[in-house]
N, C-alpha and C positions, 0 to 999 in steps of 0.2 A: 695048041697055043703055048707060047713061051711063058716061063715063070715071070719074067719082067713085065709082060703085058698084063698078066693076071693081077700082079701087085698094083699096077697103075689103074686098072679097072676098079679094083677094090678101094683104092684111095679116092677115085672119082665118086664112087657110090657113097663113101663116108662124107665127102664134102657136100654132095647133093642132099643127103639125109640131114646133115647139120644145118644147111641153109633152109630146108623146109621146116625143121624144128624151130629155128630162130624166128622165121617168119610167122609161124603159128603163135609163138610166145609173144612176140611184139604186137601182132594184130589182136591179141586177146586184151590188150591194154589201150591201144590207140587205133584210131580210124582215120585214114587219109581221106580228104574231101576236096574236090575241085569246085570252085564257085562258078555257078552258071546263073547268069542274070545280074540285075543291078539293085536288088532290094536292100542290100547292105552297103551300098555306095555312100559315102566315100571311105568307109572303114575297110570294106573289101570290094574288090572289083572283079569283073569277069575274068575267069581263068586263074585267079589267085589259088594257090595250093595250101590248104590248111590241114592241121593235125588236131584231132579232138581226143580228149582223154575219156575213154568209155566208162570208167568206173567212178567218175567224179560225183555222181549223184546216187550211188547205190544205197547210201544210208541217210542222206539228207537232200532237201530241196536245193535248187540253185539259189544264188544270192542276187540281189538287185544289180543290174548291169552286166551280169554274166552273158556271154554270147554262147548260145546252145545250138546243138544240132538235134533235130527231132523228126520223127516219122509223121507225115501228114496223111490225110486221106485224099489229097489232090492227085489226079493222074499226072504222069509225066507229060511234058509239053508236046507230044507228037499227036495230040488229038484224042487219044483213047487210052493212053497208058502204054508204055513200052513193055510189051509182054506182060501186061497186067500189073506193072509195078507202080507204086505211088511215090510221089516226090518226097525227098528229104529236104527239109528247110533249115536255114540258118537265120536266127533272130536273136534279139537282145531281150533279156528278161526285165520287164517293167513292173509286174505285179506278182505277188505271192498269195497263197490261199488266205481268204478273208479280207484282202485288200479291196478297196473301192477304187475303180479307175474312172475318171471323168475326162473326156476330151471335149474341149469347148473353145471356140474362137482360135483354133490353131495351137492351143496349149494343152499339156497333159498334166493332170492332177492325180496324185495317189494319196488316198486317205485325207483329201482336202488340201494337200500341199502341192504347189506347183513344182514340177520337176525341172531342174536345170539340165539340159541335154545337149552339150556341145558337140556330141558325136553325130547328131542328125544332119543330113545333107542340106536341107533347106531351112532348118530351124522352125518348121511349121508342120503340124500334124493335122491332116484333114479327117473327115468323118466324125462329126460330133457324136458322142455316145456316153453312156454311163453303164457300168457293169460291176458286179461283185465277183471276184475270182473264187471259183469253187474250191472245196477241199481237194487236196492232192493234185492241183493244177497250177500252172503259171500263166500269166498274161505276157505274151512276147510280141514285139514289133520289130520290123526292119528299120535300119537307120535312114533309109531313103523312104520316108513316110509317104511321099506322093507316088511311089512306085513299088509298093510292097503289099503282098497278100499275107496277112498275119492274123493275130488274134482279134482284130477288129472285124475281120471278114467271117461271116457265119460258116463258110465252108472250111475254115481253119479253126476258129474259136479258141478258147483257152486250151492250153496244151496239157493233157494228162501226164503226170510224172512218169508213168511207165512207157510213154512214147518218146521220152528224151533219150537220145542215143549217146550224148556226151557233151563235154564242155570244150569249146575251141580254146586251145592253149598256145598255139604258135602258127604264124604264117611263115611257110618255108619258101614260097615263091610268089612274086619275083624276088630275086636274091637281094636287090637293093632295098627291099621293104621287109626283110625278116624281122619279126617282132613278136612279143608276148603281151604287149599292152594295147588293149582295144578300147580304152576309155576316151 
């Protein structure tokens, strides 16, 4: 093999190693996510491409209104789980530990105060209920309240802090809707 070919191969190996290293570094901080479903409509729609910051909640709980990505115990939508995998859900944080959440007559109350929620799709929340958010958990709901499996559903329930995978920080696609504001 000629000296020129050896140098070119070495340069390609360096580029590949650098690319792998950068990918590993970037993905240790962020997680790309593709929206599947309509539970967060109209804030996010099917096939929106989002980026979440993985380390957002390592030292503290989310804040009211944060849109979070979390691991659920729901199977993937193919009937029995895709290779045993469970769904990752995207929802908005409504309640923090110790909060009381009351849903009554289509309205949501946190600690006795009605929430003003302009981000909801229909402006109405079904499933009347009352709950106390447990310690180290959050209560999270989709913005499309009539089409969301979220903390109101016993199969999801309040979300343990350790199941939160990150905070949604940017929508990258579609390009005409790139944003960091989800309120």
